[in-house]
N, CA and C atoms as a LAMMPS dump frame, in Angstrom:
ITEM: TIMESTEP
0
ITEM: NUMBER OF ATOMS
339
ITEM: BOX BOUNDS ff ff ff
-5.0000000000000000e+02 5.0000000000000000e+02
-5.0000000000000000e+02 5.0000000000000000e+02
-5.0000000000000000e+02 5.0000000000000000e+02
ITEM: ATOMS id mol type element x y z
1 1 1 N 12.545 -3.773 -21.771
2 1 2 C 11.583 -3.619 -20.415
3 1 3 C 10.004 -4.297 -21.176
4 2 1 N 9.786 -5.339 -20.226
5 2 2 C 8.825 -5.909 -20.379
6 2 3 C 7.234 -5.235 -19.777
7 3 1 N 6.121 -5.073 -20.675
8 3 2 C 4.828 -4.507 -19.953
9 3 3 C 4.286 -5.333 -19.432
10 4 1 N 3.948 -5.313 -18.292
11 4 2 C 2.63 -6.556 -17.297
12 4 3 C 1.417 -6.212 -17.89
13 5 1 N 0.581 -7.235 -18.139
14 5 2 C -0.67 -7.032 -18.755
15 5 3 C -1.812 -6.694 -17.596
16 6 1 N -2.814 -6.743 -17.761
17 6 2 C -3.831 -6.366 -16.518
18 6 3 C -4.091 -7.472 -15.786
19 7 1 N -3.901 -8.961 -16.149
20 7 2 C -4.327 -10.026 -15.288
21 7 3 C -3.071 -9.846 -13.885
22 8 1 N -1.658 -9.37 -14.863
23 8 2 C -0.61 -9.72 -13.806
24 8 3 C -0.537 -8.994 -12.866
25 9 1 N -0.532 -7.753 -13.229
26 9 2 C -0.583 -6.733 -12.567
27 9 3 C -1.671 -6.31 -11.171
28 10 1 N -2.903 -7.428 -11.723
29 10 2 C -4.151 -7.447 -10.533
30 10 3 C -3.264 -8.556 -9.553
31 11 1 N -2.695 -9.46 -10.214
32 11 2 C -2.522 -10.703 -9.223
33 11 3 C -1.168 -10.29 -8.305
34 12 1 N -0.47 -9.366 -8.633
35 12 2 C 0.677 -9.051 -7.77
36 12 3 C 0.069 -7.992 -6.845
37 13 1 N -0.877 -6.95 -7.209
38 13 2 C -1.538 -6.276 -6.259
39 13 3 C -2.195 -7.129 -5.464
40 14 1 N -2.943 -7.809 -5.691
41 14 2 C -3.758 -8.825 -5.066
42 14 3 C -2.595 -9.796 -3.826
43 15 1 N -1.642 -10.288 -4.613
44 15 2 C -0.744 -10.356 -3.486
45 15 3 C 0.328 -9.713 -2.334
46 16 1 N 0.138 -8.607 -2.939
47 16 2 C 0.758 -7.619 -2.101
48 16 3 C 0.321 -6.997 -1.001
49 17 1 N -1.206 -6.862 -1.457
50 17 2 C -2.049 -5.943 -0.319
51 17 3 C -2.969 -6.618 0.451
52 18 1 N -1.938 -7.335 1.662
53 18 2 C -2.561 -8.843 2.954
54 18 3 C -3.157 -7.758 3.318
55 19 1 N -3.809 -6.594 3.554
56 19 2 C -4.737 -5.558 4.38
57 19 3 C -6.483 -5.426 3.746
58 20 1 N -7.631 -5.603 4.257
59 20 2 C -8.496 -5.568 3.969
60 20 3 C -8.656 -4.44 3.292
61 21 1 N -9.998 -3.722 2.62
62 21 2 C -10.329 -1.935 2.848
63 21 3 C -10.34 -1.689 4.477
64 22 1 N -11.394 -2.708 4.98
65 22 2 C -11.82 -2.208 6.061
66 22 3 C -10.436 -2.079 7.218
67 23 1 N -9.565 -2.47 7.303
68 23 2 C -8.371 -2.526 7.828
69 23 3 C -7.564 -1.254 7.563
70 24 1 N -7.771 -0.887 6.279
71 24 2 C -6.57 -0.374 5.756
72 24 3 C -7.596 1.366 6.26
73 25 1 N -9.092 1.077 6.197
74 25 2 C -9.519 2.345 6.595
75 25 3 C -9.459 2.471 8.11
76 26 1 N -9.687 1.583 8.689
77 26 2 C -9.5 1.802 10.154
78 26 3 C -7.552 2.744 10.619
79 27 1 N -6.956 1.46 9.995
80 27 2 C -5.392 2.071 10.115
81 27 3 C -5.272 3.564 9.708
82 28 1 N -5.881 4.097 8.699
83 28 2 C -5.306 5.506 7.862
84 28 3 C -5.999 6.512 8.804
85 29 1 N -7.044 6.109 9.929
86 29 2 C -7.532 6.924 11.199
87 29 3 C -6.523 7.241 11.922
88 30 1 N -5.232 6.685 12.117
89 30 2 C -4.9 6.57 13.197
90 30 3 C -3.618 7.268 13.501
91 31 1 N -2.819 7.92 14.334
92 31 2 C -1.924 8.595 14.574
93 31 3 C -0.81 8.455 14.051
94 32 1 N -0.262 7.26 14.153
95 32 2 C 0.962 6.483 13.92
96 32 3 C 0.641 6.208 12.31
97 33 1 N -0.63 6.352 11.575
98 33 2 C -0.426 6.563 10.075
99 33 3 C -0.259 7.513 9.209
100 34 1 N -0.847 8.745 10.036
101 34 2 C -0.815 10.055 9.521
102 34 3 C 0.908 11.154 9.814
103 35 1 N 1.569 10.206 11.017
104 35 2 C 2.642 10.325 11.021
105 35 3 C 3.898 9.919 10.024
106 36 1 N 3.852 9.056 9.001
107 36 2 C 5.129 9.006 8.067
108 36 3 C 4.281 9.115 6.79
109 37 1 N 5.59 9.379 6.22
110 37 2 C 5.646 9.283 4.486
111 37 3 C 5.992 10.79 4.239
112 38 1 N 6.347 10.986 2.722
113 38 2 C 6.21 12.009 1.892
114 38 3 C 5.251 12.975 1.677
115 39 1 N 4.952 14.553 2.493
116 39 2 C 4.035 15.246 2.355
117 39 3 C 3.985 15.127 0.911
118 40 1 N 2.521 14.879 0.437
119 40 2 C 1.88 15.064 -1.04
120 40 3 C 1.72 16.615 -1.609
121 41 1 N 1.754 17.599 -0.686
122 41 2 C 1.625 19.076 -0.959
123 41 3 C 0.776 19.535 -0.083
124 42 1 N -0.206 18.58 0.383
125 42 2 C -1.857 19.043 0.662
126 42 3 C -1.792 18.809 2.312
127 43 1 N -0.146 18.685 3.552
128 43 2 C -0.288 18.129 4.388
129 43 3 C -0.582 16.489 4.659
130 44 1 N -1.054 15.934 3.408
131 44 2 C -1.733 14.454 4.042
132 44 3 C 0.008 13.529 3.256
133 45 1 N 0.641 12.825 3.445
134 45 2 C 1.522 11.916 2.594
135 45 3 C 1.103 11.434 1.549
136 46 1 N 2.314 10.772 0.485
137 46 2 C 1.637 10.271 -0.353
138 46 3 C 1.296 8.835 0.276
139 47 1 N 1.643 8.014 0.892
140 47 2 C 1.187 6.958 1.226
141 47 3 C -0.063 6.834 1.498
142 48 1 N -0.48 7.377 2.248
143 48 2 C -1.86 8.13 2.773
144 48 3 C -2.713 8.464 2.191
145 49 1 N -2.7 8.942 0.732
146 49 2 C -3.827 8.897 -0.509
147 49 3 C -3.507 7.983 -0.694
148 50 1 N -2.191 7.098 -1.704
149 50 2 C -2.56 5.577 -1.818
150 50 3 C -3.488 4.665 -0.819
151 51 1 N -3.247 4.623 0.234
152 51 2 C -4.449 3.766 1.067
153 51 3 C -5.747 4.275 1.07
154 52 1 N -6.126 5.928 0.321
155 52 2 C -7.486 5.6 0.159
156 52 3 C -7.432 5.057 -1.146
157 53 1 N -6.93 5.133 -1.854
158 53 2 C -7.265 5.044 -3.37
159 53 3 C -6.734 3.305 -3.473
160 54 1 N -6.424 2.473 -2.46
161 54 2 C -5.959 1.077 -2.448
162 54 3 C -7.435 0.612 -1.844
163 55 1 N -8.165 1.269 -1
164 55 2 C -9.793 1.264 -0.236
165 55 3 C -10.666 1.12 -1.485
166 56 1 N -10.961 2.279 -2.547
167 56 2 C -11.737 1.908 -3.926
168 56 3 C -11.52 1.168 -4.622
169 57 1 N -9.71 0.755 -4.908
170 57 2 C -9.65 0.079 -5.823
171 57 3 C -10.36 -1.474 -5.347
172 58 1 N -10.044 -2.17 -3.992
173 58 2 C -10.372 -2.961 -3.294
174 58 3 C -12.146 -3.237 -3.309
175 59 1 N -12.948 -1.872 -3.054
176 59 2 C -13.814 -2.507 -3.437
177 59 3 C -14.274 -2.336 -4.773
178 60 1 N -13.997 -2.158 -5.672
179 60 2 C -14.439 -2.417 -7.134
180 60 3 C -14.128 -3.776 -7.73
181 61 1 N -15.343 -4.616 -8.712
182 61 2 C -15.116 -5.559 -9.013
183 61 3 C -13.912 -5.821 -10.017
184 62 1 N -13.469 -6.54 -10.575
185 62 2 C -12.057 -6.98 -11.149
186 62 3 C -12.618 -6.204 -12.745
187 63 1 N -13.7 -6.575 -13.153
188 63 2 C -13.51 -6.401 -14.738
189 63 3 C -14.243 -4.756 -14.715
190 64 1 N -14.496 -3.791 -13.364
191 64 2 C -15.005 -2.535 -13.326
192 64 3 C -13.135 -1.903 -13.321
193 65 1 N -12.291 -2.197 -13.067
194 65 2 C -10.895 -1.141 -13.089
195 65 3 C -10.899 -0.861 -14.001
196 66 1 N -10.423 0.739 -13.847
197 66 2 C -9.916 1.226 -15.403
198 66 3 C -8.358 0.841 -15.324
199 67 1 N -8.036 2.168 -16.541
200 67 2 C -6.536 1.75 -17.018
201 67 3 C -5.602 2.987 -15.739
202 68 1 N -6.758 3.548 -14.791
203 68 2 C -6.018 4.16 -13.925
204 68 3 C -5.641 3.405 -12.91
205 69 1 N -6.462 2.837 -12.22
206 69 2 C -6.57 1.405 -11.284
207 69 3 C -5.685 0.813 -11.406
208 70 1 N -5.511 0.333 -12.628
209 70 2 C -4.487 -0.674 -12.968
210 70 3 C -2.448 0.253 -12.711
211 71 1 N -3.045 1.482 -13.347
212 71 2 C -1.488 2.314 -13.142
213 71 3 C -1.352 2.582 -11.487
214 72 1 N -2.231 2.367 -10.507
215 72 2 C -1.93 2.496 -9.149
216 72 3 C -1.445 1.348 -8.719
217 73 1 N -2.023 0.19 -9.274
218 73 2 C -2.117 -1.063 -8.793
219 73 3 C 0.133 -1.217 -9.011
220 74 1 N -0.196 -0.838 -9.992
221 74 2 C 1.239 -1.032 -10.304
222 74 3 C 2.257 -0.811 -9.535
223 75 1 N 1.86 0.967 -9.378
224 75 2 C 2.829 1.865 -8.303
225 75 3 C 2.612 1.364 -6.777
226 76 1 N 1.779 0.847 -6.479
227 76 2 C 1.284 -0.048 -4.924
228 76 3 C 2.462 -1.304 -5.251
229 77 1 N 2.551 -2.222 -6.068
230 77 2 C 3.519 -2.886 -5.985
231 77 3 C 4.672 -2.767 -5.974
232 78 1 N 5.226 -1.274 -7.091
233 78 2 C 6.458 -1.136 -7.211
234 78 3 C 6.937 -0.866 -5.652
235 79 1 N 6.508 -0.198 -5.126
236 79 2 C 6.744 0.979 -3.573
237 79 3 C 6.779 -0.339 -2.827
238 80 1 N 5.594 -0.974 -2.333
239 80 2 C 5.67 -2.624 -1.258
240 80 3 C 7.479 -3.351 -1.916
241 81 1 N 7.616 -4.066 -3.534
242 81 2 C 8.686 -4.094 -3.204
243 81 3 C 9.878 -3.433 -3.106
244 82 1 N 9.908 -2.086 -3.282
245 82 2 C 11.12 -1.428 -2.715
246 82 3 C 11.224 -2.152 -1.319
247 83 1 N 10.301 -0.528 -0.97
248 83 2 C 10.269 -0.426 0.509
249 83 3 C 10.288 -1.581 1.224
250 84 1 N 10.17 -2.821 1.037
251 84 2 C 9.644 -4.17 1.697
252 84 3 C 11.416 -4.6 1.922
253 85 1 N 12.226 -4.205 1.274
254 85 2 C 13.696 -4.57 1.207
255 85 3 C 14.469 -4.155 2.185
256 86 1 N 13.967 -2.895 2.26
257 86 2 C 14.798 -1.605 3.145
258 86 3 C 14.269 -2.204 4.437
259 87 1 N 13.999 -2.552 5.476
260 87 2 C 13.115 -3.172 6.553
261 87 3 C 14.4 -2.822 7.77
262 88 1 N 14.112 -2.439 8.685
263 88 2 C 14.964 -2.496 9.806
264 88 3 C 15.537 -3.035 10.047
265 89 1 N 17.021 -2.897 10.178
266 89 2 C 17.988 -4.365 10.948
267 89 3 C 17.564 -4.915 12.417
268 90 1 N 17.101 -4.235 13.288
269 90 2 C 16.976 -4.873 14.418
270 90 3 C 15.343 -5.651 13.818
271 91 1 N 14.794 -7.002 14.444
272 91 2 C 13.672 -7.013 13.995
273 91 3 C 12.638 -6.657 14.87
274 92 1 N 13.494 -6.915 15.854
275 92 2 C 12.435 -6.668 17.506
276 92 3 C 11.652 -5.446 17.159
277 93 1 N 12.235 -4.271 16.389
278 93 2 C 12.005 -3.161 16.631
279 93 3 C 10.664 -2.618 15.167
280 94 1 N 10.229 -3.451 14.433
281 94 2 C 9.757 -4.222 13.321
282 94 3 C 7.948 -3.188 13.795
283 95 1 N 7.709 -4.232 14.89
284 95 2 C 6.147 -3.716 14.783
285 95 3 C 5.542 -2.456 15.395
286 96 1 N 7.054 -1.595 15.728
287 96 2 C 6.524 -0.095 15.897
288 96 3 C 7.118 0.83 15.124
289 97 1 N 8.12 0.155 13.97
290 97 2 C 8.574 0.945 13.117
291 97 3 C 7.912 1.925 11.87
292 98 1 N 8.49 3.295 12.136
293 98 2 C 8.093 4.002 10.406
294 98 3 C 7.929 3.008 9.296
295 99 1 N 8.908 1.907 9.161
296 99 2 C 8.811 1.432 7.75
297 99 3 C 7.162 0.365 7.771
298 100 1 N 7.314 0.28 9.284
299 100 2 C 5.898 -0.997 8.73
300 100 3 C 4.787 0.074 8.622
301 101 1 N 5.019 1.252 9.386
302 101 2 C 3.895 2.348 9.071
303 101 3 C 3.473 2.544 7.707
304 102 1 N 4.619 3.186 7.169
305 102 2 C 5.004 3.269 5.875
306 102 3 C 4.04 2.061 5.352
307 103 1 N 4.455 1.019 4.832
308 103 2 C 4.128 -0.281 4.512
309 103 3 C 2.775 -0.12 4.392
310 104 1 N 1.903 0.067 5.683
311 104 2 C 0.705 -0.162 6.161
312 104 3 C 0.073 0.942 5.322
313 105 1 N 0.35 1.87 5.213
314 105 2 C -0.535 3.043 4.957
315 105 3 C -0.228 2.54 3.142
316 106 1 N 0.124 1.715 2.808
317 106 2 C 0.46 1.294 0.996
318 106 3 C -0.55 -0.305 1.248
319 107 1 N -1.364 -0.905 2.258
320 107 2 C -2.066 -1.735 2.853
321 107 3 C -1.228 -3.208 2.852
322 108 1 N 0.339 -3.065 2.974
323 108 2 C 0.779 -4.168 3.43
324 108 3 C 1.401 -3.703 4.892
325 109 1 N 0.98 -5.185 5.221
326 109 2 C 1.553 -5.433 7.067
327 109 3 C 2.789 -6.449 6.546
328 110 1 N 3.61 -6.104 6.694
329 110 2 C 4.576 -7.062 6.835
330 110 3 C 4.992 -8.147 7.891
331 111 1 N 3.921 -8.087 9.343
332 111 2 C 3.481 -8.335 10.2
333 111 3 C 2.428 -9.808 10.037
334 112 1 N 1.843 -9.581 9.055
335 112 2 C 0.587 -10.236 8.906
336 112 3 C 1.173 -11.432 7.81
337 113 1 N 1.209 -12.345 7.927
338 113 2 C 0.452 -13.418 7.537
339 113 3 C -0.214 -14.146 6.574
């Protein structure tokens, strides 16, 4: 198994997270955002926590990223890669799907180009 270096992890993260920090912050305040995801044990979903962490990472300079940040960026890439492959069969349902809402909690809007 190949371990990815910090530069590769950073590039993957930047490619996967296609929402800005402001877009994610606004999204996380919506009922749709809060309605999806696996509870982390404190009443908030894992994805919702991740979105807040992504906002923190996006506000940092690349040189200021920590090993914990890199670990989370890798986790984000893994989640987005896995979850993107599981989209709804009916493409008309994507816009209001729990699938899209969950991805958006992780900083990726599949409808955004």
